[in-house]
VOBA-1610 file (N, C-alpha, C; in pm, whole numbers, padded with zeros to 5 digits, always signed):
BEGIN
Met+01612-00606-00887Met+01487-00543-00850Met+01434-00461-00968Asn+01307-00472-00993Asn+01250-00392-01098Asn+01180-00269-01041Lys+01131-00187-01130Lys+01068-00062-01090Lys+00948-00085-00999Asp+00865-00186-01030Asp+00745-00213-00950Asp+00780-00258-00809Thr+00888-00333-00795Thr+00932-00377-00663Thr+00976-00258-00579Asn+01052-00168-00639Asn+01095-00047-00567Asn+00976+00041-00531Glu+00883+00053-00623Glu+00764+00133-00597Glu+00683+00072-00483Gly+00679-00061-00476Gly+00608-00128-00367Gly+00670-00097-00232Thr+00801-00093-00227Thr+00869-00058-00102Thr+00833+00084-00060Trp+00834+00175-00156Trp+00800+00315-00127Trp+00655+00326-00079Lys+00562+00251-00138Lys+00422+00254-00096Lys+00407+00203+00047Gln+00487+00105+00083Gln+00482+00055+00221Gln+00523+00164+00319Ile+00627+00239+00284Ile+00674+00346+00371Ile+00567+00454+00384Lys+00509+00495+00271Lys+00404+00596+00274Lys+00282+00546+00353Gly+00247+00420+00334Gly+00134+00362+00406Gly+00157+00359+00555Glu+00278+00324+00596Glu+00313+00323+00739Glu+00300+00463+00797Phe+00347+00563+00722Phe+00337+00701+00768Phe+00191+00743+00784Lys+00107+00715+00683Lys-00035+00751+00690Lys-00103+00681+00807Glu-00071+00554+00826Glu-00131+00477+00934Glu-00094+00537+01070Thr+00033+00570+01087Thr+00079+00630+01212Thr+00015+00766+01233Tyr+00009+00846+01127Tyr-00055+00977+01137Tyr-00201+00961+01179Gly-00271+00866+01120Gly-00411+00841+01155Gly-00428+00803+01300Glu-00336+00724+01353Glu-00342+00686+01494Glu-00320+00806+01584Ile-00220+00888+01550Ile-00188+01005+01632Ile-00300+01109+01626Ala-00352+01134+01506Ala-00454+01237+01487Ala-00594+01184+01513Asn-00606+01058+01548Asn-00735+00994+01571Asn-00823+01006+01447Asp-00762+00986+01330Asp-00829+00994+01202Asp-00838+00853+01144Glu-00953+00790+01163Glu-00969+00651+01121Glu-00958+00635+00969Ser-01001+00736+00895Ser-00993+00732+00750Ser-00848+00727+00703Ala-00764+00813+00758Ala-00622+00815+00721Ala-00554+00685+00763Glu-00592+00634+00878Glu-00534+00509+00927Glu-00570+00392+00833Ala-00696+00386+00792Ala-00739+00279+00701Ala-00672+00293+00565Glu-00661+00415+00516Glu-00595+00438+00388Glu-00448+00395+00395Gly-00385+00423+00507Gly-00246+00382+00526Gly-00230+00232+00525Lys-00322+00163+00591Lys-00317+00016+00592Lys-00335-00040+00451Lys-00427+00020+00374Lys-00451-00024+00237Lys-00326-00001+00151Asp-00267+00118+00163Asp-00147+00149+00086Asp-00033+00055+00121Lys-00021+00024+00249Lys+00084-00067+00295Lys+00063-00206+00235Leu-00061-00253+00233Leu-00092-00384+00177Leu-00059-00389+00028Phe-00103-00285-00047Phe-00072-00280-00189Phe+00079-00279-00210Gly+00150-00206-00127Gly+00296-00199-00139Gly+00362-00333-00115Glu+00314-00406-00015Glu+00370-00538+00015Glu+00346-00635-00101Ile+00225-00632-00156Ile+00194-00720-00269Ile+00278-00681-00390Gln+00287-00551-00415Gln+00363-00503-00530Gln+00510-00538-00517Glu+00564-00525-00397Glu+00706-00558-00377Glu+00730-00707-00399Lys+00641-00790-00348Lys+00661-00934-00357Lys+00642-00987-00499Tyr+00538-00940-00569Tyr+00505-00997-00699Tyr+00541-00909-00817Gly+00582-00783-00793Gly+00623-00695-00902Gly+00508-00652-00991Lys+00389-00643-00938Lys+00271-00602-01014Lys+00243-00454-00988Thr+00174-00391-01083Thr+00134-00252-01063Thr+00011-00246-00974Lys-00017-00128-00921Lys-00133-00110-00834Lys-00261-00146-00908Asp-00271-00108-01034Asp-00390-00140-01113Asp-00407-00289-01134Glu-00298-00359-01159Glu-00305-00504-01176Glu-00349-00572-01046Ile-00300-00523-00935Ile-00338-00579-00805Ile-00484-00553-00776Ala-00528-00428-00800Ala-00669-00393-00776Ala-00761-00477-00863Glu-00724-00498-00987Glu-00805-00578-01079Glu-00812-00724-01032Ala-00700-00778-00987Ala-00698-00917-00939Ala-00785-00932-00815Ile-00779-00834-00725Ile-00862-00840-00604Ile-01009-00827-00641Lys-01039-00737-00734Lys-01177-00715-00778Lys-01237-00842-00840Asn-01155-00913-00917Asn-01204-01034-00984Asn-01199-01160-00898Trp-01147-01149-00781Trp-01132-01265-00693Trp-01262-01312-00647
//
């Protein structure tokens, strides 16, 4: 496992927490941010890319 893969796992955990907090607090912004963080984490874990590389790839898609 490389550093980016580990960081992706951590982002998934943080994203899950934000998403759950958003649901409990009825904060749609926090919930959406959590879902986004979770998605970036899943991609980063699978492909070992940095958040900036992922954002750039999505932007250019």
